[in-house]
N, C-alpha and C positions, 0 to 999 in steps of 0.2 A: 628441572624437577618441579613437580606439582603436588601440593598438599590440598586436598579437597575436604571440606567439612560442611555438612548440612545440618542446620539446627531445626528440629521439629517445631519448637515453640519460639515465636518471634518476640524479642524484647527490644523496644525502640532504642534504648541506650546501651545495648549490649555491644561490647568491643571484641574484636578478634583476640584470641588468647595467644600470648607469647609462647606458652608451653607447646602449642602445636608446632612452632618452628623448631623447638628443641627435640620433639619427638621425631621430626624428619631427619635429624642428624644420624639416626640409626642407619638409614639407607645411605647417607653421605659417607659414613664410616666404612660401610661395605665397599663403596666405590674407591675411596682414598686408600684403603688397606688392600685393595685388589683381592677381595675375598667374597665370593658369592655363595659360599657353602651355606646350606640351610635354607636357601631360596630355591624356588622351583617355578616351572612354567614360564609365562610371559615376563614376569618380574625378573627372573634370573637372567633371561636373554637380554633384557634392557640394561641390567646392571653390568653384565659382561661386555655389552657394546660400549657402555660408558667407560669401563676400565680400559678397554682396548684403545679408546680415543685418548684418554689421559696419559697412557703409556707411549703414545706415538710422538713423533717429532712436531706434529702440528700443535698450534696454540689453541687451547679450549678454555672457556670461561663457564663456571658453574653458577646458575641462577635458580633460586628457589622462589616459586610463586605460591603465596598463601591465598587460597580462594575459599570464601564462605559466604553464606547468605545473611551475614550480620550487617548491622548498619554502620559500624565504625571500624576503620582499619587499624591494624597494630601500628604502634609508633616505631617506624624503622630507625629512628634516631635514638631510641631508648638504649641505655647502656648495655643491657644484656644482649640485645639484637646486634648492636655494634660489635660486641665481643665475638658473637657468633660469626659475623661477617669477616672479622679480622682473622679469627682462628682457622676458618675453613677457606678463606679467600673466595667467598661466595656472596653474590648479590642476593638480597632479599627484597621481594616486591609484594605488596599487599593489594589484593583485589577483593572487594566486597560489594554490597548493593549499589552504592553510588557509581562505582566504576562499571559494574555490570549494566546498570541502567543506561549509562552513556554509550556503551558498546551496542546495546540493543535499541538504539533510537529508531523510532518509526519513520523518521524523515530520511529521505535519500541523502547521499553524500552531497555536500555543496558543489554546485556546478559553476565553473568560471570560464570566461572567454575573453578574447581580445579582438578589437576592431580598429581599422584605419578608415576614417571618414573624411571626405572632402569638406572644406569649410562651408561651401555653398549647399551642402546636403545636411547641415546640422544647425540646430537652434538650441541654446542652453536656457535653462529655467531655474530660478531659485525662489523660495517663498518670500524672501525679503532681500534688500540690497546688501545687508551685512552677513548674510548666511554664506557659510563656506560649503554647504551641502547643495550640489547642483544636480538637476535632472536634465534629460536631453530628449529632443524630438529629432529623429533622423530619417533620412530617406535611404533605406538599406536594400542592397541587392539581394534578390531571393536566394542566390547561390550562397551568399554570406549567411543568410538565415539558416540554411541547411548546415553550414559549417559550424556555427556557434551553438547549435542545438543537437549536434550528433554525439554519438557515444564515445568517440575517441578523444581524450583530453589533449593529445598533441596536436590534433587537427583543429580543435576548438581554439587553441591558443596560437595557431599559425596564421596570423593576420595577413601575411604575405604569401598566401597560397598560390603559387604560380601554375601548378598543374591542376586546373579546376576540374578536369575530367575525373580525377581520383575521388571526387566527392560523390560520384555516381554509386559508389559502393558503401557509402555511409548511411547509417540508420539513426532514427531519432532516439535520444535518451529520454525516456518517459519521465525521468526524474524532474525535468523542467516543467512538467504539467501537474506536479503533485498538489499544488495549491489551486489548480484550476477546477472550478466547481462543475464544469460541464464535461460530460463524456463525449465520445465520438459517435456521431450519428452516421453510420456507415452508408445508408442508402439515401442520404439527404440530397435533394435536388441542388442544394447550394454547393456541395462538393463537386458535382458534375459541372456546375457553372464555373467554379474556380478553375478546374482542370481545362475546361474549354477555352476560357479567356487566356490561360497561360499558353495554350497551343496556338490559338488563332491570332491573339493580339497581345503578345507578351509585353510590348512597350507601353501599353495602356493599362496594364494590370494595376498600377499604382492608383489610377483613378477609379477603378471598379471595386477595389477591395477596401474594407473598413480599417485594415491594419491590425497591429498587435500592441498589447501593453505588457511590458516587462517590469518587474520590480527586482531590485538588487539590494543586498545588504551593504554593499560598498561599490562606489563608482569612482574610478580615477581617470582623469583626462589630462593629456599633455600635448601641447602643439609640437609638430614635427615638420620636417621638410620645409624649413624657412617659413613656418606659420601658415603653410598652404593646406596642411592636413592636421587632423587631431587623432591621436591614438587613445582609444578608450578601453579600459579594463573593467569588466563587470563581474563582480564576485558574489557567489551564492545567489544566483538569480532564478526567478520563476516567471513563466508565461501565464499571466492572470487572465488575459483576454486575447482572443485570436487563436485559441487552441485548435479550433476546427481548421482554420487557415494553415496553421503549422503542420498539422497531421496530413492535410491534403497536399501540401508542398512536398513533404517527404514521400508520400505514396506516389505522387507524380514522378518524383525523382527515381523511385525504385522500379517503375514500369519499363523504362528504357534507358540504357546507358548514355544515349545521346541527349536526353532531355536536359541535363544539367548545362551543357554547352549551347544547345540549340535554342532553349526557351528560358530556363530559370536564370541564366546569366544575363538575359536581356530584360528581366522583369525586376521591378522595385516595389517595396512595401513600406508604408508609413509605420514606424515603430517608435513608441513612446517608452523611454527607459527612465523609470522613477527610482530615486534614491529613497528607499523605505526601510529603515533599520529596525523599526518596531512593528510588532504584529498588528496593533490597532490600525496603523496606517495601511498596512497590507490588506486587512479585512475590509476597510472602507473602500479602497481602490477596487478590490474584487467585487464588492457590492454595487458600486456606482457605475463601473465600466460594463457591468453585465445587466444593467437595469433596463436596457431596451427590450429584453424578453424576461419574463418572470422565471425565477429559479425555484424549482419545486423543493418541498421539504426533504424529499429523498436525496436530491443533489446536495443540499446543504449539509445533511447528516453524513454524507459519504466521506467527509474529511474528518469525522470524529475519531478520537483515539480508539474507541471500542471497535468501530467498523474496520479500521485499518488492522487492528490486532486480529480480528476475525478473518480477514483476508489472508494474513500471514499464517495463522493456525491452519486454516482449511487448505492452503497451498501445500502444507506438509503432508496432508492426507489425500493429495491428488484431486482436490476439488477447487474449481475456479469460483471464487466469490466475487461476482461482478458488482463492484460498488458503483461503477459508471457505465453508461452505454458503450459498447465496443470493447470492453475489457476482455482480453484473451489469455489471462493468466500472467503470473509474475515471471515465468520462465518460458521463453519461446521454444526451447528444446524439449520441454517436458510433456509427457503424455498424461493428460488428465482424464479421470474417470467420469466426473460429473461437472456440470456448470449450473450455478444457481444465482439468480439475481438477489441483490440486497432486499429489494421490495418483496419478492416471493418469500424469502427467509423470514421477513417481518410478519407476513401473513401466517406462516407456519407457526411461529412462536405465539402469535395472538390466539390461534386456534387451540394450541396445546394448553395455553393458560386459561382455557374455559370460554373462549369466544368464537367458536366456529361459525356462528351465524353472522358475525360481524367481519370476518376475515376478507370477504369479497366486497360487500357493498360499502364498507367503511375503511377500505384499504388506504384511502387518501389521508386518513387521520393517524395511521400507524406510525408514520414518521413525523407526526405533528403532535397533537394533544396527548396521544397514548404512548409516545415514544419512551419517555422517562420511566414509565411503569413497566412496559414490556421488556425493556433491556436493563432493568434494574438488577442489582446483584441478588436481591431477595427472590426474584422470579426466574432469573436466567443465569445459569452457570456456563461461562464461555467454553469450558472444556467439554460440555455435552454437545456442542454444535456439530462435530463430525458424525456422531451417532444419530442425531436428529435428522440430518440431511440424508444419511444412508437409509434410514427408516422410511423417509418420504419417498425416495426413489424405489424402494422395495415394494411399497404399497402401490405406487403407480404401475409397477411391473405386474403386480398381482391383478390389478384391474384390467390391464391390457390383455392378460392371458385368459380372461373369462370369455367363453365363447357365446354366452347369452347376449341377447340384443339389449345391453344396458347402456344408458347414457354414461359416458366416461368423462366426467367433468372435474375440474380442480377442487370444487367445493366438497365433493365426496371424500377426497383424500384428506382435506382439512378435518372433516368429521371423524374419519377413521383414526387420525392422529389424536384427536380429542378423546375419543372413546378409549384408546389404549392408555393414554395418560391418566384418565379418570379412574382407572383401576377396575376395568371390567373382567380382567383375566381371560379374555377371549383371544383366540388366534387372529391373525390378520384376515384370514378367509372367513372366520365366524363373524368378525366385525362387519365385513362387507355384506354378508348375508343378513345380519340384523338391521343394518342401515337400509338395505333395499326393501326389506319387509316393512320397516317403519315408514318409508316413503310411500309405499302402496297403501298402507292402512290409515295414514294421516288424513283426516277430514278437514276441509276448509270451506268457508262460505263462498269462496271464489271457485267457479267451475273451471275445469281443465287447467289447474295450476301446475306449472312445470316443476320438475324436481329442483331446479335452480331457485325458483321463486319460493318453494317450500322451505328450503334450507336457510334462507335469510330471515325467517320468522323465529322469534323467541318461543312462540307456541310450539313450533316443531321441535326445537331443542328440548323443551320441557317434556313433550310427548315421548321423545327418545329416552330421556333420563328416566321417566316413569317405567318404560318397558324394560330398561336395563337395571333398574333399582339403584340408580345413581342419585346422590343428594342434589 
């Protein structure tokens, strides 16, 4: 049984009311007394189903869940609640904001795996001689990498996988790349080179590849087989560096069922497994192991809580919010209506907030010095995101449907979004017409100035504002 309560006004120290539990006993009495008279519809059917179950020879337990958006749960050990539990033989559980927050964690479920490593393929490392926390550098078979990063928990923990060919059907669990700042560059020449070296010289892959870096919240190692091997358990781990290699290994595995036995099982990769139980250490490892190539502001912001929440919200509306290159949505089986990159969405917001002239030529700063302002709660309501994106694609569709020989460039869409938000009360078509007229009439000291060059000038935005009577 569930009792739901939504409080319109939030009070930080407000506690769930014990009275709500007693109110719920009205429905409990109907069930225990086998009397659903006075009820109707779905509620009556559910009560009748409960009555039927309690009257059967099967054993049933009644549990009452108290759910609300308050900050403190009821005290289930309080005398009145205990009496309620004893009288009705009913469990009472309290769920409020702290529990809801835990359920809705933006992080993926912790991923764990087990490995068996030959002694000559392993080197241990600790920060000092008295430290009990050890990290490891291992020479790991590529087939084992496929196994420990796949979606199936049973396979990940089956360190003695005898039928290696079964790994041909396994797919990557993208949760292991959650903390990886880089997306997947699908058309990278390096991906082709990795696949080529796997196929042509699998035994030399170890020498050609830079390897991978894994961080784990907990690493356990124990010697086995007469100290000839080591069994390693890595709990709640992430691939911080080498995500490109990992994805390419999985893609290569998926292309042909024979690849796992013919090539991957004959290839090895250098893998560093660090014991990093605190987030500061993880962030530093991510920063320094990725320092050979610069990380853009967009990539760094892709792991922010707000951007992940946006991805989840837009997924519910059939929109892929691509935080990283190569993102194809949170559900492989889902049909999506639109796909929009995080960078483009930032440009759209910047334009709507009054800066259409900067949305293109200063886009490198949107996720840098302008980020906190653009995505601040004062200027951006996350719940408006689906409508904003829907409107963006509708404007693009309107421009595409125009038969006139007009330049159809992104900047124009930014300006239309700006005009609509500025309060012109014009339809989309009227905004397009006004913008095109302004572009024709705008005079500049530069001869043959393109529309794109005009629209990055503050003078043009001021000229458009004057035409439309905007402040």
